[in-house]
C-alpha positions in Angstrom: 103.6 17.1 196.9 101.8 15.7 193.8 105.0 13.9 192.8 105.1 12.2 196.2 101.5 11.1 195.8 102.1 9.8 192.3 105.1 7.8 193.4 103.3 6.5 196.4 100.3 5.4 194.3 102.6 3.7 191.8 104.9 1.9 194.3 102.8 1.1 197.3 100.3 -1.3 195.7 103.2 -3.4 194.5 104.9 -3.4 197.9 101.6 -4.2 199.7 101.1 -7.1 197.4 104.5 -8.8 197.8 105.9 -7.6 201.1 103.0 -6.0 203.0 104.7 -6.1 206.4 107.8 -4.1 205.1 106.1 -1.9 202.5 106.6 1.4 204.5 110.3 0.5 205.3 111.1 -0.4 201.7 109.4 2.8 200.4 111.5 4.9 202.8 114.7 3.1 201.8 113.8 3.6 198.2 113.3 7.3 198.7 116.6 7.6 200.6 118.4 5.7 197.9 116.9 8.0 195.3 118.0 11.1 197.3 121.5 9.7 197.6 121.8 8.8 193.9 120.6 12.1 192.7 122.9 13.9 195.1 125.8 11.8 194.0 125.2 12.6 190.4 124.9 16.3 191.1 128.0 16.2 193.2 130.0 14.5 190.4 128.7 17.0 187.8 129.5 20.0 189.9 132.9 19.0 191.3 134.3 16.8 188.6 133.0 18.6 185.6 132.0 22.2 186.2 134.5 23.2 188.9 137.3 21.3 187.2 136.6 23.1 184.0 136.5 26.5 185.8 139.8 25.7 187.5 141.4 24.9 184.2 140.2 28.1 182.8 141.5 30.2 185.7 145.1 28.8 185.5 145.8 30.6 182.3 143.5 33.5 183.1 145.0 36.9 183.6 142.0 38.3 185.3 142.7 38.6 189.0 139.1 38.1 190.1 138.6 34.7 188.6 141.9 33.4 190.0 141.1 34.8 193.4 137.6 33.2 193.5 139.0 29.8 192.6 142.0 29.9 194.9 139.8 30.7 197.9 137.4 27.8 197.0 134.4 30.0 196.4 133.0 27.8 193.6 133.5 24.6 195.6 131.7 26.0 198.7 128.9 27.4 196.7 128.5 24.0 195.0 128.3 22.3 198.5 125.7 24.8 199.6 123.7 24.1 196.4 123.9 20.4 197.2 122.4 21.0 200.6 119.5 22.9 199.0 118.9 20.1 196.6 118.9 17.5 199.4 116.5 19.7 201.4 114.1 19.9 198.4 114.4 16.2 197.6 113.5 15.2 201.2 110.3 17.2 200.9 109.6 15.6 197.5 110.3 11.9 198.1 109.5 11.5 201.8 106.0 11.6 203.3 105.2 14.4 205.7 104.5 11.8 208.4 107.9 10.2 208.0 110.2 10.5 211.0 113.3 10.9 208.8 111.9 14.0 207.0 112.5 16.6 209.9 115.9 15.0 210.6 117.1 15.2 207.0 115.8 18.7 206.5 117.3 19.9 209.8 120.7 18.5 208.8 120.4 19.9 205.3 119.3 23.3 206.7 122.4 23.4 209.0 124.5 22.3 206.0 123.2 25.2 203.9 123.8 27.7 206.7 127.4 26.5 207.3 128.4 26.4 203.6 126.6 29.7 203.0 128.7 31.3 205.7 131.9 29.7 204.3 131.0 30.9 200.8 130.7 34.4 202.2 134.1 34.1 203.9 135.6 32.9 200.6 134.0 35.9 198.8 135.5 38.3 201.3 138.9 36.7 201.1 138.8 36.9 197.3 137.7 40.5 197.3 140.5 41.3 199.7 143.0 39.8 197.3 141.5 41.7 194.4 141.6 45.0 196.3 145.2 44.4 197.1 146.0 44.7 193.4 144.1 48.0 193.1 146.4 51.0 193.7 143.5 53.1 195.0 142.3 50.5 197.5 145.6 48.7 198.4 146.4 50.9 201.4 143.0 50.8 203.0 142.7 48.6 206.2 140.1 46.4 204.6 141.3 43.2 206.4 139.9 44.5 209.7 136.6 45.5 208.1 136.2 42.1 206.5 137.1 40.3 209.7 134.4 42.3 211.4 131.9 41.2 208.8 133.0 37.6 209.4 132.5 37.9 213.1 129.0 39.4 212.8 128.1 36.7 210.2 129.4 33.9 212.5 127.3 35.2 215.4 124.2 35.5 213.2 124.6 32.0 211.6 125.2 30.5 215.1 121.9 31.9 216.2 120.2 30.5 213.2 121.7 27.1 213.7 120.7 27.0 217.4 117.2 28.1 216.5 117.0 25.4 213.9 118.1 22.7 216.4 115.7 23.7 219.1 112.9 24.5 216.7 112.4 28.1 218.0 112.4 31.4 216.2 115.7 33.3 216.1 113.8 36.3 217.6 113.4 34.4 220.8 117.1 34.0 221.1 117.7 37.6 220.2 115.3 38.8 222.9 117.3 36.7 225.4 120.5 38.3 224.4 119.5 41.5 226.1 120.3 40.1 229.5 123.7 39.0 228.2 124.8 42.3 226.8 127.3 43.0 229.5 128.9 39.5 229.1 129.0 39.9 225.3 130.6 43.3 225.6 133.3 41.8 227.8 133.9 38.8 225.6 133.9 40.8 222.4 135.6 44.0 223.8 138.7 43.8 221.6 136.9 43.0 218.3 134.4 45.9 219.0 137.2 48.4 219.8 139.2 47.1 216.9 136.2 47.6 214.5 135.7 51.1 215.7 139.4 51.9 215.5 139.6 50.3 212.0 136.8 52.5 210.7 138.4 55.6 212.2 141.8 54.8 210.7 140.2 54.2 207.3 137.9 57.2 207.3 140.5 59.6 208.5 143.3 58.0 206.4 145.5 57.9 209.5 147.3 54.6 208.7 147.6 52.3 205.8 149.6 49.2 204.9 153.2 50.1 204.0 153.4 53.2 206.2 156.4 53.7 208.3 155.1 53.7 211.9 157.0 54.7 215.0 155.4 54.0 218.4 158.1 53.7 221.2 155.5 52.7 223.8 155.1 49.3 222.0 158.7 49.2 220.6 157.4 49.6 217.1 159.6 51.3 214.5 159.1 49.9 211.0 156.7 49.3 208.1 153.0 48.3 208.7 152.5 44.9 207.0 148.9 44.1 208.2 146.0 45.9 209.8 143.6 43.4 211.3 140.5 43.5 213.4 142.3 43.4 216.8 146.0 43.8 216.0 148.3 45.8 213.7 151.5 44.1 212.6 154.7 46.2 212.2 157.9 44.8 210.7 160.7 46.6 212.5 163.9 47.6 210.7 165.7 44.7 212.4 163.1 42.4 210.8 161.3 41.6 214.1 157.5 41.8 214.2 155.7 43.9 216.7 151.9 43.6 217.2 149.9 46.6 218.4 146.3 46.5 219.5 144.3 48.3 216.8 142.4 50.5 219.3 145.8 51.7 220.7 146.3 53.6 217.5 143.3 55.7 218.4 143.8 56.0 222.2 147.6 56.6 222.0 149.8 58.8 219.9 152.1 57.5 217.1 154.3 58.9 214.4 153.5 58.2 210.8 156.3 58.9 208.4 154.1 58.7 205.3 153.9 62.5 205.1 157.7 62.6 204.7 157.5 60.1 201.8 154.6 61.9 200.2 156.2 65.3 200.4 159.3 64.1 198.6 161.7 65.6 201.1 163.5 64.1 204.1 164.9 66.3 206.8 168.6 66.7 207.6 169.0 68.2 211.1 172.6 67.7 212.3 175.1 69.8 214.1 178.8 70.3 213.9 180.7 71.3 217.1 183.4 73.9 216.3 186.2 74.7 218.7 185.6 78.3 219.9 189.3 79.0 220.2 189.7 78.6 216.4 187.3 81.5 215.6 189.0 84.7 214.4 188.7 87.6 212.0 189.7 87.1 208.4 192.9 88.7 207.2 193.8 89.8 203.6 195.7 86.5 203.0 192.7 84.6 204.2 190.4 86.5 201.9 192.7 85.9 198.9 192.8 82.2 199.6 189.1 81.8 200.1 188.3 83.9 196.9 189.7 81.0 194.9 186.6 79.0 195.9 183.9 79.4 193.3 181.1 79.2 195.8 182.6 81.9 198.1 183.9 84.4 195.6 180.6 86.2 194.9 179.8 86.3 198.6 183.2 87.7 199.6 183.2 90.4 197.0 179.7 91.6 198.0 180.4 91.3 201.8 183.9 93.0 201.6 182.3 95.9 199.6 179.5 96.2 202.2 181.8 96.1 205.2 184.3 98.6 203.6 181.6 101.0 202.7 180.2 100.9 206.2 183.5 101.4 207.9 184.3 104.4 205.6 181.0 106.0 206.3 181.5 105.7 210.0 185.1 106.9 209.9 186.2 104.3 212.3 189.7 103.7 213.6 190.4 100.2 212.2 193.8 99.9 214.0 191.8 98.4 216.9 190.0 95.1 216.2 187.1 96.2 218.4 186.2 99.0 216.0 184.2 98.5 212.8 182.8 95.5 211.1 185.0 92.6 210.0 184.5 89.3 208.4 185.0 86.2 210.6 186.0 82.7 209.5 183.0 81.2 211.2 180.5 83.6 209.6 182.1 83.0 206.2 182.0 79.3 206.8 178.3 79.5 207.6 177.7 81.4 204.3 179.7 78.8 202.4 177.6 76.0 203.8 174.4 77.8 202.9 175.6 78.3 199.3 176.8 74.7 199.2 173.3 73.4 200.2 171.5 75.7 197.7 173.5 74.3 194.8 173.6 70.7 195.9 171.8 68.4 193.4 170.2 66.2 196.1 168.9 69.0 198.4 165.3 69.9 197.9 165.3 73.5 196.9 161.6 74.0 197.5 161.9 73.4 201.2 163.7 75.1 204.1 167.5 75.4 203.8 169.2 76.9 206.7 172.6 76.9 208.5 172.4 78.4 211.9 174.6 78.9 214.9 173.2 77.5 218.2 174.0 78.5 221.7 177.5 77.7 222.8 178.0 74.7 224.9 181.0 73.4 226.9 181.7 71.2 223.9 182.0 74.0 221.4 179.9 76.1 219.1 177.1 74.1 217.4 176.7 74.8 213.7 173.5 73.2 212.7 172.5 72.2 209.1 168.7 72.2 208.5 167.7 71.1 205.1 165.7 68.4 203.2 167.0 65.8 200.7 165.0 65.3 197.6 165.4 61.5 198.0 163.5 59.8 200.8 164.9 56.3 200.6 166.8 55.5 203.8 170.1 54.2 202.2 170.3 57.1 199.7 169.4 59.6 202.4 172.2 58.5 204.7 174.6 58.5 201.8 173.7 62.1 200.8 174.0 63.2 204.4 177.3 61.4 204.9 178.8 63.0 201.7 177.8 66.5 202.8 179.4 66.1 206.2 182.5 64.4 204.8 183.1 67.5 202.8 182.4 69.8 205.7 185.0 68.1 208.0 187.5 68.1 205.2 187.0 71.8 204.3 187.1 73.1 207.9 190.9 73.8 207.9 190.5 76.1 204.9 188.6 78.4 207.1 191.0 78.1 210.0 188.4 76.2 212.1 188.7 73.1 214.1 186.1 70.6 215.1 185.8 70.1 218.8 186.3 66.7 220.3 187.4 65.4 223.7 191.1 64.5 224.1 191.8 60.9 223.0 194.7 58.6 223.8 196.4 59.7 220.6 196.3 63.3 221.8 197.8 62.4 225.1 200.6 60.4 223.5 201.3 63.3 221.1 201.5 65.7 224.0 203.8 63.5 225.9 206.1 63.0 222.9 206.2 66.7 222.3 207.4 67.3 225.9 210.1 64.6 225.7 211.4 66.1 222.4 212.0 69.5 223.9 215.8 70.2 224.5 217.0 70.6 228.1 218.6 74.1 228.6 221.4 74.2 231.2 221.5 77.3 233.3 224.9 78.4 234.6 225.1 79.6 238.1 
């Protein structure tokens, strides 16, 4: 306060000599003008010189952090907070302690500092979020929800400080009064609190990250996670619609995360083919000769025929009856062919389960199920691989004397009717 005393001793005698009745008013106006001029000069230097120079440097800067800080106005808000600090200090320097304007200016400056300090923190969090999005190790963590929680806590804390500044009371008094309002606060901030807890659990347990394929039928969600916030999780469905799910619902309810499929490198094919049971029969010599021409089947048939022949000879069975002895069937050979086909397919994952199994017969035929994994997990490629396999299966069925089961269609009915009409009429003589 020595500077104030020196200024007062220098200026007040002159004012008392020429305008004694307005000396206090003129001194106060002079101090205010000095505060405004110094603040204006500092504002010009910070915003027109320093920040403009930093902005010019960040445009050609490849470093992500500098661009992120400038794009989220971190430097601008920090400069405004610094201006509030300077105004607060100037008011204490140039104005007398007895001045009525001093508490008003310092209170406004104090609130200004708190507000722009909070906004600076928000800008810092937003900039850090952008920076982390470019880091492969941090990109998939639900940091947005955590940062939103920090913003919420900061907003509540700054609001308490502003209120305490306006009423001139300690913030501890306000905090002590919040105990009676705990139930109300829990009700008002129920979703953010639950979302914060859920976000921490999702992050700590690595249950869900941005980019995961999430399936949650209860909320109609089936698509990629595009955002994990404090209270909601956004899912872009495969039809490009957006579904929002409460964050805490991911903890309280069950959901399917397909990330394990992508990480494993294999996507499951589990599809059945219905075979007409009336087309199943034993293989004859002509059938065996025809099927031996297939490169995939020749080793299997040679080994299997040798095994069956040896067994029948050892048992000395009468093979004139079909119920005696072991014989190869077309459906069993077809199953072996499919197994060999899958094991030699370039797009089937050989390190995972490969199985062709016959399921329980149904009124619609005998289900022959293919259970395997493709080594490509992209949806379009996966469907193309699966389609190519079953295209080949349907086309090769007649080679084994098998037919796919299907309900009669209009074409079948017309063919049946045409066949009856084409039959000749035989006259019977009496």
